[in-house]
LOLO-912623 format. One record per residue (C-alpha): x, y, z; residue in one letter. Coordinates in pm, whole numbers, padded with zeros to 5 digits, always signed. Layout:
XYZA...
This chain:
+00000+00000+00000M+00278+00241+00091I+00470+00163-00229L+00163+00238-00440L+00096+00552-00237A+00451+00662-00313G+00394+00611-00686V+00073+00813-00670A+00231+01087-00459A+00536+01119-00685G+00317+01137-00994A+00083+01397-00843L+00373+01615-00732N+00524+01602-01080A+00198+01691-01247V+00026+01948-01029G+00095+01896-00661G-00100+01728-00386G+00118+01421-00344G+00176+01496+00024S-00193+01430+00089F-00159+01072-00037V+00179+01004+00127A+00085+01141+00467L-00250+00964+00472S-00098+00628+00376A+00167+00649+00648L-00086+00752+00915V-00317+00470+00803A-00019+00237+00846G+00011+00334+01211G+00263+00619+01212M+00208+00918+01442P+00121+01229+01234P+00444+01420+01307V+00663+01121+01219M+00448+01052+00912A+00487+01411+00795N+00865+01400+00837A+00889+01058+00670T+00681+01165+00372S+00901+01472+00322T+01215+01257+00312V+01056+00987+00097A+00913+01223-00165L+01238+01413-00216L+01397+01165-00464P+01078+01158-00668G+01083+01537-00681N+01446+01527-00791A+01356+01279-01066T+01085+01513-01195S+01327+01805-01179A+01571+01613-01399W+01298+01554-01658V+01205+01926-01648Y+01566+02052-01644R+01552+02209-01992R+01221+02386-01933Q+01287+02589-01617V+01167+02947-01656A+01319+03241-01470V+01177+03559-01317F+01251+03893-01474E+01384+04069-01162H+01463+03785-00920V+01739+03534-00990S+01666+03164-00949T+01957+03143-00705L+01802+03402-00470R+01462+03237-00499L+01615+02899-00416T+01799+03047-00118L+01467+03176+00018A+01319+02829-00029S+01610+02661+00152V+01601+02896+00450L+01223+02883+00480G+01219+02504+00455G+01475+02477+00734A+01274+02706+00961L+00950+02519+00891G+01112+02183+00965A+01251+02324+01289G+00905+02441+01392L+00760+02096+01326L+01015+01938+01560L+01014+02217+01819W+00641+02260+01866L+00454+01996+02072P+00321+01707+01862S-00028+01784+01994A-00006+02121+01817S+00054+01949+01484F-00225+01697+01547D-00466+01984+01611L-00342+02200+01323A-00324+01923+01061L-00695+01914+00961P-00698+02294+00929W-00377+02293+00724L-00532+02033+00496L-00847+02243+00466A-00646+02555+00384F-00443+02371+00122A-00762+02226-00027T-00913+02573-00060L-00599+02690-00239I-00624+02393-00473L-00989+02466-00545A-00990+02846-00570F-00627+02941-00638G-00690+03068-00989K-00982+03287-00884R-00772+03424-00600L-00495+03503-00848N-00730+03710-01059R-00873+03885-00754A-00538+03993-00606I-00346+04064-00925N-00256+04423-00846L+00053+04458-01062G+00416+04353-01040A+00569+04396-00693P+00941+04437-00634G+01194+04156-00578P+01177+04198-00199A+00804+04115-00196V+00854+03809-00415I+01142+03679-00202L+00952+03746+00123A+00647+03562-00010G+00863+03270-00121Q+01026+03255+00222F+00690+03244+00401L+00554+02976+00168L+00871+02773+00224S+00822+02788+00601I+00479+02635+00544Y+00636+02380+00310G+00895+02273+00566G+00633+02247+00840Y+00364+02066+00645F+00416+02075+00268G+00063+01992+00154G-00013+02184-00169A+00285+02414-00115V+00372+02382-00485G+00022+02493-00580V+00052+02787-00344M+00384+02883-00503M+00230+02878-00849L-00063+03086-00726A+00174+03342-00576F+00402+03358-00882W+00121+03395-01133T-00023+03678-00924A+00308+03864-00883T+00511+03784-01198T+00463+03720-01569S+00484+03342-01528L+00178+03135-01607D+00096+02793-01466T+00244+02595-01755A+00575+02784-01759R+00594+02789-01381G+00551+02413-01330T+00919+02316-01384P+01030+02598-01152L+00773+02484-00896R+00926+02137-00894V+01274+02284-00839I+01167+02513-00555Q+00958+02250-00377V+01262+02023-00405G+01477+02289-00237A+01228+02317+00050V+01205+01939+00092F+01583+01893+00069L+01655+02119+00363T+01368+01982+00567A+01468+01623+00484A+01825+01674+00607V+01692+01808+00938I+01437+01529+00970F+01695+01255+00904I+01916+01374+01188F+01658+01513+01431A+01340+01308+01375A+01262+00937+01389D+01225+00883+01015V+01475+00593+01015L+01291+00399+01286V+01069+00230+01025Q+01306+00197+00726P+01089-00047+00530Q+00806+00204+00499R+01045+00488+00418L+01219+00286+00144I+00890+00161-00001A+00750+00511-00034M+01082+00649-00159L+01104+00390-00439C+00743+00448-00535G+00794+00824-00543A+01089+00789-00782I+00879+00583-01022I+00582+00815-00993G+00794+01128-01026G+00952+01006-01349Y+00630+00879-01506V+00429+01179-01388G+00669+01433-01537A+00655+01260-01875H+00276+01231-01859A+00210+01602-01800V+00156+01681-02170R-00049+01370-02236R-00314+01370-01964L-00600+01622-01984P-00560+01899-01729H-00922+01873-01602P-00866+01504-01520V-00549+01579-01326L-00703+01871-01142R-01007+01664-01048T-00787+01383-00921L-00574+01609-00702V-00870+01804-00567L-01073+01491-00494S-00781+01346-00299T-00740+01669-00104A-01109+01687-00012V-01120+01321+00092A-00809+01350+00309M-00935+01672+00470T-01262+01508+00569V-01077+01200+00694L-00845+01397+00919F-01125+01617+01055F-01317+01301+01148V-01004+01152+01301R-00927+01464+01504A-01276+01563+01619F-01492+01259+01561G
């Protein structure tokens, strides 16, 4: 089950985001505590993200006034801070916040484009873009669900990038967030306590990340969007029932 969840999560992350919903839910269903499951999924999905980044390597767009290096630095620093918050805050805080984080991410998935059109007030300066990227990366290091979608929503509202051109860059930046968080989790969390589950999801994510990146141009966008959104809604309901039922 965890191997197949890894394949699905890697493919979803390569295509449009939302893989963390599947990975986290599968690990929790397998008996992992939510904080450990979140850290494990971050580590396990990183190689799949790297595989997708390799497939996209010739299609990465750049911002007009912000270098990719500075953007990546903001992602790395934010991811480290978010991972630190996950480990520093009491696990009960994460258990309580998780359903609401899932709900927030689901709303972004569902209404991100409308929000983009509503808040598109022109092109802000580089400082605003870097600050927004840093804040989103903190969220990504702490939880990660739909952070790639949130990045795309932010970029399309503040830069000239559209969703199609921003997808390869999204994969790179989410990878930067997960890389920093994964290093912290490996040394400071208990992600190696259950190596079989970690390896199973990691291998599945590599397969899914490779196949998903190649399938982006072949699968209809409405089908992919419906799949990601349906997963997000189902997992949000599941975790609300689990937390308050």
